N, C-alpha and C positions, 0 to 999 in steps of 0.2 A: 606376495607372500611366498617363502620359500620354507615348506615344512621339513624339517630334518627327519632322516629315518630313525626309527625307535623312538619316538619323541610323542609328547603331549604340548599342545599349543592352544591358549586361548586367544580368540579373535573377536574384534568388535562384531555385533551381528544385528543390533536393532535397526539401523538404517537399512541393512541389506535385506532384512525379513520384511520390512514393510513394503521396501520398493518392489521386491519379488512377488509379494502377494497382490499389490495394486496392479503390477504389470500383467499378471494373469488376468484381472477383472477388466482392465482398460485396453490390453494389447497393445501398448506403446511400442514393444519390439516390434510387432507386426506393421504398426503404422509407419515406422522408420526404414524397415526393411522393404516395405512395399515401394517406397520412395526411390530405391536403388542409387543411393548417393554416394556410396564408398565401396570400392571393388577390391582392395587389398588391405591386409593387415588386420588388426583388432576390428571387427564388426563394430558399425557406428552405434547399433542400438546397444551393445555392452558397454560401449564408452560412455553413452547417456545414462544407463542403469547404474554404472558404478560410481558416476558423478553425483546422481542424485542421492544415491545410498551415502557417501562421502559429506554431502551437505546436510544430511540429517544427523550423521554421527557427530561431525565437528565440522562447522562452516569454515572453510580456509580457502586460500589460494589454490589454483590449479596445481601448482608445483608440489605444495603441502598435501592436498588430496591425493595425488598420484602416488606419493610416498606412503601415505596411510593406506590406500588401497592395496599397495604391493606388501606392506609388511605387518599390517594390524587388523585389516579387515577380512571379513568371511566373503567378500564380494566376488574374489578369483574362484572359489570353489562354486558358489550359488550361480554364478553368470557364466561359467566355463571358460575363464581368460587364462591362457598360458602366462605364468609369470615373467617369462622371457620376453614378451610382447609389450610389457607394461614401461612405456617410456614418456616422459614429460612432453616431448616432441610430438609424439603421437597423439597425446591427449589434447594440445594445444591445436593441433590440426583437426582433430575431430570436434572440438568445440566451437571451431570457426565454421566447419561445416554444417553443424547444428545450428549456428546462428545466421547462417546464410539463409537457412530455408526455416528459421524458427516459427515464424507466424503460421506457416503453412503446417508444419508438424503439429502445432498445437490445435489447429482448427480441425484437422484430421482426428487427432487424439480426441476431441470434444465429440467428433460423430460416435466414436466407440463409447464415450462416456454416456452419451445420449441414449445408444441403444441399450446400454447395460443398466443404468441407473434411471433413465427417464428424467431428462432436466424439465423442470418447472420454471418456466420463463415468462409467468404471467406477471410478475413483478421483478425489476431488474434495476440493481443499483449501480451506477457509474462514477468513476472519479479519475482525477489525473494527479500525477505526483512527479518530482524531479529526483534525480539521483547524481550526486556530484563526484568529480574527479579530482585527484591530488596531482595529476599529470595534464599535460598539454596536447598529447599526440594523437588522439581519439579524433577522428575526423567529424564524427556527429556531435562531439561535445561541443557546446556552444553556451556563451553567458545568456542567461535568461532570467525570469522571476524564479528565485529559488525558494521553494518550499520546505528545503532544509536550513533555511536561513544563512546560506553560504553563498551570498550574491558575488562573493571573491574568487568563487570556483566555478571552472566549467561544469555542465552537467548534460544530462539526456533528459528526455520527457518519457513518461510510461503512463499508458492509458490502459484503464482497468475496467471490467464489467464483472459482476457475479449477481446470482440469483437469491431470491431473498430466503425461500423455505429451506434450501439444502445447503446455502453457503458455499456453492461451488464457483470458483474463478473460472468461468467458461470462455473468457477472452482477454488478449492483451495486445498492447501495440508498443513500439519502441520508435521514438521521434527525435529529431534534433532538438537541443537544449533550448533553443530560442522560440520554439513553436508555442504558441499560446493556447489556452484550454479551449478558448472558442473556436480556433481553426482546427485542433486535434478532435474535436466533437464529431465534425463531419466525417472525416476518415474512420473514426471508430464506429461510430453508429452504422454506417455503411457496411463496415466491416462484421457486424454480429446481427444486423436487423434481419438477415435472412433466417435466422433460428427463432425469431419471435413470433408468436401466434398473433393473429389479428385481436386487437384491444389491449395488448401488452402496456404495462406502465412502466416507464423510464423515470427514475428518481434521480436527480442530480444536483449541484448547488448552483449559486447563481453565477460562478465564474465564467462557465461556457454559453450561459444562456444569452440567445439573441432571437430576433424574429424568426431570421432564416433558420437557425437550428430547431426551433420549436416548430415551424412548418415543416422540416424535414421529418421530424417524427409523426406528425399528423398525417403527412402524405403517405406514410406506409401504414396507415390505419392502425397506429398506436397512440398511446397517450403520454403526458409528461406532467410531473410533480416538481416544481423547484421553488426556490426563494425568490421573493421580487428583489429585482434590482435596481429600481429607480428610488432611490431613497427619498429624494425630495417629494416625489408624489406621495410615498408612503408617510412621511413624516405630516404632510399637509392632510392628508385624508384621516390618519389616526387622530390628529388633533381635533377632527371635526366629528368624531364618533362619540356617541353617547354612551359611556361605559354602563350605565344602568338599564341600558337597552340590549346588552350584549347577550348572546346565547351561551348557558353554561355547558361546557365540554367535559370537565373532569376535575376531580378533586385529589390532591395528593394526600399521602399518608400524614403529612405533617400539617395538613389542613388548608393550605394554599390553594386557590382556585385557578382554573383556566377558562376563560371565556372567548367567544368569536363573534365577528360580524362578517356576514359572507355577501359578496355581490356577484353578479354575472355581468361581463362587459364583452361584446363582441365574441361571444362563444368561449370566454376564459372565465373560469371560477376563482375568484379572488378571497383568500381567507385571511382575515385580519385578527391576530389572536393578542389577548393579553393575559400575561402569565404572572400572577402574584409573586411566585418564588423566583421569577427571573427579574422581576421588579425588585425585589429585595437585594438580589446579586448586583443589578446595575447601579442601585443607590450605594451599596457598599464600595462598589468599585470606584464610583465618583468621589465619595468622602476620603477614599485613600489618595485619590489623585489631587484633591485639593489640598490635604495635609501635606503631600510631598511638594507640591508648589508652593505653598506658602513657606515651609521650612527651607527649601531652596532659595527662595527671595530672601528670607531672614539672612542665611548664610552669606549671601551675596552683598547684602548691604553692611554685615559685620565686618566682612573683608574689606570692603571699601573704607569703612572707618578706621579700622585698625591697620592695614597695610598699604592703602592708596590705591590710586586708579591702576598703576602698572601690575600690581598683584592681582587686582580685580580681571583686568584684562587677559592675563595669562590663564586664569581659571575659567574664563567664558570662552577661550578659544581652543578648538581642536583642530588638529591637522589629519586629512584622510586622503587615501588614493584609490580612485576608481577606475576600473578597468571595463571597457566595452568593446564588444566586436561588430563592426560594421561591414558586412560581407566579408572580404579577405583581408580587412585591416583591424589591427588591435590598437585601440586608442586607450592610453594611460593617462589621467589627469589627476594633478595633486591640487586639492583645494583646501581653503582654510574656513571652517565653520566658526562663527562668532556669535554668540546670544547676545541679545539686546537686554539691556534692565528694564525690570517692570515700571512702567509710569502709572501703573494703575494701583489703587488703594486695595487692601485685603478685600474690602467689601465688594469691590468692582470685580476682582479676580474670582470670587467665589459666585457673583451673578453671573458672570461669563461661562462658568463650568456648569452652572445649573439651568442653563437657558432652555435644555432638552429634557428637564427631569420630568415634565408630564408625559413623556414617551417611554419611561421606563417599563419595560417588561412587554413592550410592543413588537411585534414581528409580523410578517405576512408571507403567505404561500400562493403560488399560481398553479393551475392545474388545467388540462384541457378536458378532463372527465370531473363530471359531478361526483364527488366523494362525500361520505358523512364527514363533518369537520374533525371529530376524534379520530377516524381511520386516517385521514389525511396527515393529521399531526402525528400519529404513530408511525405511519409510513416514512415520513420524511425523518424523523428520528431513527429510525431504523437504519438509515443511510451510514450510521456509523460502523456498520458491518464491513463495508468496503473501506472505511477509513481505518479500522482494525486491521484489514488484509495489508493495507500499505504499511503500517506499522510491523506486522509480522514479517513482511518480506525484508524490512530494512533491520529488525532487532533480531528475530530468530533465524531467518534464511540468510541474513547478512548479505543482502543485495549491494550493499555499500560499506566500505569503499571499493570501487572496482580495481581489480589486481591484474587487468588485462587492458591492452590499449587499442588492439586493432577493432575496426567496427563490428566485424562479425564475431569476433571472439566477445564483446560486449554483449552483442546480441544473444550470443550462445549462453553467457553467463546469465542473463535475464531469463531466457528458457528453462535453464536447469532451476532456477530459483521458483519460477511459476509451477513447474512440475511437481516440485518438491512440496510447494503449499497446495496444490491440487491433490497429492496421493495423501497428504496428512489430512485434508478436509474430506476425501473419500473414506479414509480409514475411521474417522469420526462418525461418518455416516453408518456405515457397515456395522460399527460396534456399538452404537449408541451413545457415544461419548461426546456430543456435539457441543455440550457446555465447558468441556475442558478446553482450557488455553492451549494455543499451539506450543508455546513454550514449555509448558508442563508435559505435554506429550513427547517433545523432544529430549528434554531432560530424562524422562524415564526410558527412552529408547536407547540412551547412551550407556545405560547400564547393562543392558543385555549382551551375554558373551557367549559364545559358540567354542565348546571344549572338542577339540579333534585329537585323536590318536591314530597313530600310523605305526607299521611295523617296520622291520629292518629294510623292507625292499620299497618303502614309500606307499604302501597300499594302506587306505583308511580302515582302520580296524572299528571305530565307533565314534560317534558324534553326539553330543547333546547339549542343550541349552543350559546355561547356569544364569543365576539371578533373576529368575522368572517370578515375577511378582504377580499379585491377582489383577493389578491393572493391566500389566502387560499381557495376560493371558487372555484379558477381555479384549483388548485392543489388537491383538495378533490372531487370537485363536489358539493360543499355546496351551500346553497343559502343564499344570503346576507339578505335577509328579514327574 
């Protein structure tokens, strides 16, 4: 930003103001400076703060963020950065340095957050996601199970953990894109378990569940709550349960009930639920699939009658290219997929799709801790908090697509997004706006403007905020006057 003599300039201020206030509360600058990672040029803490503020104001690439910081943001004023030192290369190098030590920086930041806010880690939600690349040069980007539904793209894996009552993401990790959740669980649990008080409950889905991972949790004198993975066993058990003998758990406002059957085996509490609302959804989903299957069958038979075998074969055939990475070798295979014609009657197709109809609405949870069935159900459902965090990282903070390629720069980009999500979550806590969506908060912050007036010698004569709404006043503690 270059303020001309004798002028008035309007600058973006929402991201800067929130970042500045949260830095005061968490001491992010002190954490980075204490690590003594950068000796010359723009201090690393100022690079981090200005990148976080830019991410809030307008999520962009590093190049666009630097231009925004230099020309439109109040970050230079608030963080004391000389405009002459703001260069794209400086920020790229700073981002790589931040990424190289990202998980350590975030861990030390959590120490400060715990001291200031007091983290309640009695219940913790953990989840894992992937984020894909459009390029092929990042060394940790690998082909793997894509949770973005982009199996054609390389990706990295991100592990996350947040607490229940405060919605604070207190841990994250970055791994190669081909690491499976079950393997990443071990590293992540060992990474944050030192913060957990004895008896903490870890809630996660069935993806990373294994006997070893469950034992890892209980060996640390903690507990777990997760979905049952062995579907064959669950199906057999659920078919043997007498619904009339199940215990009532809750009733929805729409009138549907949830019942439960509880068993204890080898120290594990297993909760078998039957949800009438879910049963209706399962039935509706099945009927939709039956209708689609029968319609598709009719279309195929009509094509056969009207246009012959060649036309039908063409309709049934799809060509697909699959790329997999095996160690350092990338294998690309071109395959042809051809559907078979149905040899079953409509009645046989319907009977086949309805064979598990008696399991509609059933699901099961496992826990190493004896819980009230209703509490167990509500706790597992609250796991969607960390799923919402993942959604916010991708849609609000725009952690993807990655616009950097070097490993440490990618890790730096993840760190900036995590700090951004953390600062917004802490601002929600301090202002009592925890029920507001992060997108709503970011959109409101983008409207805040700082008006700066300078004299002919470049001295600042005055500064004031414009576009201060009652929402922003509450969020940032600003005056409406």
